C-alpha positions in Angstrom: -25.6 6.8 5.3 -28.5 8.2 3.3 -31.0 10.5 4.8 -34.8 10.1 4.3 -34.8 12.7 1.5 -32.2 10.6 -0.4 -29.2 12.9 0.3 -26.0 11.3 1.4 -25.1 12.2 5.0 -22.0 10.1 5.4 -19.8 8.1 2.9 -16.6 6.2 3.0 -14.6 6.6 -0.2 -11.8 4.2 -1.0 -9.8 5.5 -3.9 -8.4 3.2 -6.5 -4.8 2.2 -6.1 -3.8 4.0 -9.2 -4.5 7.3 -7.5 -2.1 6.3 -4.7 0.6 4.7 -6.8 3.0 7.7 -6.7 2.7 8.0 -2.9 3.0 4.2 -2.5 6.2 4.1 -4.5 7.7 7.1 -2.8 7.0 5.8 0.7 8.3 2.3 -0.3 11.6 3.8 -1.4 12.1 5.6 1.9 10.7 2.8 4.0 12.8 0.1 2.4 16.0 2.1 2.4 15.9 2.2 6.2 15.4 -1.6 6.4 18.0 -3.0 4.0 19.7 -4.9 6.7 16.6 -7.2 7.1 16.6 -10.6 5.3 14.9 -10.2 1.9 11.8 -12.2 2.8 11.3 -10.1 6.0 11.8 -6.9 4.1 9.3 -8.0 1.5 6.7 -8.8 4.2 7.3 -5.3 5.8 6.9 -3.6 2.4 3.6 -5.5 1.9 2.4 -4.2 5.3 3.2 -0.6 4.2 1.3 -1.2 0.9 -1.7 -2.5 2.7 -1.9 0.7 4.7 -2.7 2.4 1.4 -4.9 -0.4 0.0 -5.7 -3.4 2.2 -6.4 -5.7 -0.7 -3.8 -5.1 -3.4 -0.8 -7.0 -2.1 -2.7 -10.1 -1.0 -5.1 -10.1 -3.9 -2.6 -9.6 -6.8 0.7 -10.4 -5.2 2.0 -7.5 -7.2 5.1 -6.8 -5.1 8.2 -7.9 -6.8 11.0 -7.0 -4.4 14.5 -7.1 -5.8 17.4 -5.9 -3.5 20.5 -4.9 -5.4 23.6 -4.7 -3.2 26.1 -2.3 -4.6 
């Protein structure tokens, strides 16, 4: 919101994903490790939901999530 004098009274800032990348990756590691018993497609969907909590557009706009589960 901009006041009559041109000053900004209220603003919503949405930071670029790159600023959140480290936090996204750290949260994904913890989040996914607790859900490894899920089928891979379901785990992928759940991970995308977590990613959208940081950036609502990235996972649906770029389909950047490449989930690979390695069972050791």
